[in-house]
C-alpha positions as a Markdown table, in Angstrom:
| # | Residue | x | y | z |
|---|---|---|---|---|
| 1 | Met | 77.0 | 103.8 | 94.8 |
| 2 | Leu | 78.3 | 107.3 | 95.6 |
| 3 | Ala | 75.0 | 108.4 | 97.1 |
| 4 | Glu | 74.4 | 105.1 | 98.7 |
| 5 | Lys | 77.8 | 105.2 | 100.6 |
| 6 | Gly | 77.5 | 109.0 | 101.1 |
| 7 | Tyr | 80.7 | 109.8 | 99.1 |
| 8 | Tyr | 81.2 | 113.2 | 97.7 |
| 9 | Asp | 81.4 | 113.9 | 94.0 |
| 10 | Ser | 81.0 | 117.4 | 92.7 |
| 11 | Ala | 78.8 | 116.3 | 89.7 |
| 12 | Lys | 77.2 | 113.0 | 90.9 |
| 13 | Asn | 76.7 | 113.5 | 94.6 |
| 14 | Pro | 77.4 | 117.1 | 95.7 |
| 15 | Asn | 75.7 | 116.5 | 99.1 |
| 16 | Gly | 78.0 | 113.7 | 100.0 |
| 17 | Asn | 80.6 | 113.7 | 102.8 |
| 18 | Arg | 84.0 | 115.1 | 102.1 |
| 19 | Ile | 87.1 | 113.8 | 103.7 |
| 20 | Lys | 88.1 | 115.8 | 106.8 |
| 21 | His | 91.9 | 115.8 | 106.3 |
| 22 | Gln | 94.1 | 115.8 | 109.3 |
| 23 | Tyr | 97.5 | 117.1 | 108.1 |
| 24 | Glu | 100.7 | 117.0 | 110.2 |
| 25 | Ser | 104.0 | 118.3 | 109.0 |
| 26 | Lys | 107.0 | 116.2 | 110.2 |
| 27 | Thr | 110.7 | 115.9 | 109.8 |
| 28 | Ile | 112.1 | 112.4 | 109.8 |
| 29 | Asn | 115.8 | 111.8 | 109.1 |
| 30 | Asn | 116.1 | 115.5 | 108.0 |
| 31 | Asp | 113.4 | 114.8 | 105.4 |
| 32 | Lys | 110.3 | 117.1 | 105.5 |
| 33 | Ile | 107.1 | 115.2 | 104.9 |
| 34 | Leu | 103.3 | 115.9 | 105.2 |
| 35 | Val | 101.2 | 113.2 | 106.7 |
| 36 | Asp | 97.4 | 113.0 | 106.3 |
| 37 | His | 96.1 | 111.0 | 109.2 |
| 38 | Ala | 92.6 | 110.8 | 107.6 |
| 39 | Thr | 93.8 | 109.0 | 104.5 |
| 40 | Asp | 97.1 | 107.5 | 105.7 |
| 41 | Leu | 98.9 | 109.2 | 102.8 |
| 42 | Thr | 102.3 | 110.7 | 103.2 |
| 43 | Trp | 103.8 | 113.3 | 100.9 |
| 44 | Gln | 107.2 | 114.8 | 100.4 |
| 45 | Gln | 106.7 | 118.3 | 101.6 |
| 46 | Ser | 109.0 | 120.3 | 99.3 |
| 47 | Gly | 108.5 | 118.4 | 96.0 |
| 48 | Ser | 111.3 | 118.4 | 93.4 |
| 49 | Gly | 111.3 | 122.2 | 92.7 |
| 50 | Asp | 111.6 | 121.4 | 89.0 |
| 51 | Asp | 109.0 | 121.1 | 86.2 |
| 52 | Met | 109.1 | 117.6 | 84.7 |
| 53 | Glu | 107.3 | 115.3 | 82.3 |
| 54 | Tyr | 105.7 | 112.1 | 83.4 |
| 55 | Asp | 108.8 | 109.9 | 82.7 |
| 56 | Lys | 111.1 | 112.2 | 84.7 |
| 57 | Ala | 108.6 | 112.3 | 87.6 |
| 58 | Glu | 108.6 | 108.5 | 87.6 |
| 59 | Glu | 112.5 | 108.6 | 87.7 |
| 60 | Tyr | 112.5 | 111.2 | 90.4 |
| 61 | Ile | 110.1 | 109.1 | 92.6 |
| 62 | Arg | 112.2 | 106.0 | 92.0 |
| 63 | Gly | 115.2 | 107.9 | 93.3 |
| 64 | Leu | 113.4 | 109.0 | 96.4 |
| 65 | Asn | 112.3 | 105.5 | 97.1 |
| 66 | Gln | 115.9 | 104.2 | 96.6 |
| 67 | Gln | 117.0 | 106.8 | 99.1 |
| 68 | Glu | 114.3 | 105.7 | 101.5 |
| 69 | Leu | 113.0 | 109.2 | 102.0 |
| 70 | Ala | 112.1 | 109.7 | 105.7 |
| 71 | Gly | 112.7 | 106.0 | 106.3 |
| 72 | Phe | 110.0 | 104.9 | 103.8 |
| 73 | Ile | 111.1 | 101.7 | 102.1 |
| 74 | Ala | 109.9 | 100.5 | 98.7 |
| 75 | Ile | 109.3 | 96.8 | 98.6 |
| 76 | Gly | 108.8 | 95.0 | 95.3 |
| 77 | Ala | 106.0 | 96.5 | 93.2 |
| 78 | Tyr | 104.7 | 98.5 | 96.2 |
| 79 | Arg | 106.2 | 102.0 | 96.3 |
| 80 | Ser | 106.2 | 104.1 | 99.4 |
| 81 | Leu | 106.0 | 107.4 | 97.4 |
| 82 | Arg | 103.8 | 107.9 | 94.4 |
| 83 | Lys | 102.9 | 110.8 | 92.1 |
| 84 | Pro | 99.8 | 112.9 | 93.0 |
| 85 | Cys | 96.9 | 112.3 | 90.7 |
| 86 | Pro | 96.3 | 115.0 | 88.1 |
């Protein structure tokens, strides 16, 4: 499927197309965020500044969502902010 759709994978389809990211740094409600218009993902620009284990990272993100960082609102099981994939 990767080759059929033209998706990039370093091992399975190295000639596939990579995402052409379109980053924009923004400040909303005094919160600095980074928006990738190619993927519609939004990131907290600064991060926590602390090293933390998985459980603490979950707690940190819940706190950001409760504060509605940059106006993003968490609704039910859908979270506005998530952990980056390892």
